[in-house]
Structure formats: structure tokens, C-alpha cells
N, C-alpha and C positions, 0 to 999 in steps of 0.2 A: 274797229281792229282791221288791221290792212291783210290782204287776201290775195292781190295780184299786186309785184313791184318791179318795176325796174328801169333802167338809164331810158335818155333819148338818143336819140341817131345823129349825127354829123356828117352829111353825105361828100362824101371827095369825090372831088371831078378833076381834081390834078395836085400836084405836091404843093402850088401855092394857091388853090381854090376848094374851101372848106366849107359849107353853109349847112347850119341848123336845121334839120326839118322842123316845122311848127306842127305841133301836138298841143291837145287839151292833156294839164296837168294828171289828169282821172286816166288816159288812156295811155298803157303800156303797150308798146308794139310785140310782134308776137316772137320774135326772136329774142327777145330781151327779157321776157316773162320769167320769174321766180313766182311760184303760187307755191302757198301756206299746205300741207297736205289736207288738214280740214276743208279749205276751202275747193282745192282740188275734186276732195269725194263727195264734195255737194255739186260742182259742176260736173260733176262727170267727166271728167278729164276735159281735151280738147277736141273739136268736132270737125270731121275730116270734110270742110265745107269753104267756099268761098265767104271768105269775111271772119276765118277761125279766131282771128285776135281780139278782133274786136265784140264777138259774141263772149267769148270767153271774159274778157271785162262786164261786159254788160248782165252774163249771167253771174258774174259772183256779186255786182251791185244790188240782184234780183233777191240773190240770199243774204244781203245783210253787210256783205264784206265792200269793204275800202279797195280802191285801187289806185295807185298811186305812179307816178312817173317822179324817180327821185335824180339827184345831182351826177349821175356818172356817165362820162360823155362814152358816146359807142363808135366809133370809124364804121361806117359802112362805104365800102370800097365798089361798090355798084350803086349808084343813085336809084334810090326806090322806084319801082315801076318803069327803069331805064331799059329795060328788058322786053317789057310788052309792047303788044300790039296796041297802041291807045283808043283805037275805037272798040276792039272788040274787050278791050280792058273794061270801060265804060259801058257797053252792054253786056256783060258777065255783072259788074255793079249793079247796075239796073233790077235784074234778074233774082241777083241776092236782096235786093231793096224788099222785093215782093213778099219773098220766100222768108224775110226775116218779119213780116206781118207789118210793114209799114203802109201806108194810106196813101191815096195816091196824091193827095195833096202835101203833104211831106217829101214824097220822091217828086213833085213838079217842083219844089221849091231849090231840090240837089240839083236838077236839071239846069235850074236857072243860074245855079250858082257858076255850074259847068260851061255856061257859055262863056265865059272869062278865062278859059282853059284851054291849050291846045288841044287835038287841033279846035279851033275854034267853032262854037254853033254843033257842029259835026257829032262833037262829045257829048251836048244838051241830046242830041234827034236818038243816039246812040243808048245812054244810060236811058231815056222813057220808053225806048223800043223795048228794051230789054224786058222793062219793068211790065209793061202793058202786055208782051207776049208772054208771059208769065204769070199775068192775071187769066189772058184769055183760055193758057191750058188748064186752068185752075190747079197749077202749081202746087202742093202739101208744103203749108210751115217746115222750116227744119227744128223749130221750136216751138216749146207750148202757147198755148191760148196765153197763159197768164204771164207766160216772158213777153210775146209782143203787146199785150196790153201796156207793161212797165215798159218797153223800150219806147211804144208810142209817146206813154207821158213823160217821159227821161229827153225825149227829143222834143216836145215841145215847151218843157220848163228852159232846155236849152235855146228856144225861139226867143220866148218869153225874155229873159235875161237878155240876149240880143238886141233885142228892140226896146227893151227897157232902160238900156243904158244908151243908147243913143241920145242927142239930144238936137 
């Protein structure tokens, strides 16, 4: 049964340039979330943390709910992350990656993917720095141990699918 659903984002850069934002079908962007009441109760609402919209999706799945982006276009008049300092944003993402219970290997892979994103290479260093500093500070997880295990298994299964479909 679907616990969270919502539309997909079309970033508007100008009147002539609108681009659909890539996203997996199971991931519903935060501002677009529609949450079933029983699912809301089970995930205990939205958390006031970085990645809250990814966290609610994964917690819903942890509790046995499906999450789905549906065919509803939502025009985003300010392209995603366009007002962020990109280096600071990547640092915070790395920091949050640790607090969500990810292992270093998964975060290293995410940093490797960021090498191709602006600002090139620096984004990867910022992401890994955030993860390592969070680790060195022994920051507490923002989720339960069981949820962290679920997230890691989920991410490893996504990796397996990616590598098993490559020819």
C-alpha cells in the first residue's frame, strides 16, 4: 500500500527552458509529499533534519509502505539547490550521510559520483570531509539502528541493480 506519493519536479530556468529533474520512481520530493495518515503516524511525522524528505521516504519503506512519484508535473521556479553554497551543501550532505548510518564505502561511492558535478572534485572532498568529521566527532545517528541497517541494505541493493544491469 502506498504511504507517500507526490508529483515530479520540472525546474524552470526561464520561460523557454524547463527541465524535468531526475529522480527514482520510489523517491517523492519533500515539498510534494502526500502522506497517508497511518504512514505518518508510523514514521512519527517529518524530522527537522537535513535530508528529511529522503528520510521520510526510507522510513515509510522500513515500515512496509510503498513510496511513489506519480505523473503530476510540479513546476519549481527556483531550480533545486540553486541558492545553496555548493561546497557547504556537499559538506552537509556528507555529514548527514554519517548520521543516517551509512558506511564509509557507500559514502566513498557517493563522493566518487560527485567528482563529475560542479564544483568538480571539490564537491567530493567536501562530501567526504563532512562524513569523516561527523565520524570523528562520533555524532549520534538521527535514526534507529534498525532503520540504519535497512538504509544500508536498500542502498546496497540499488548498487547491485546498477552494476547487474550494465553490460
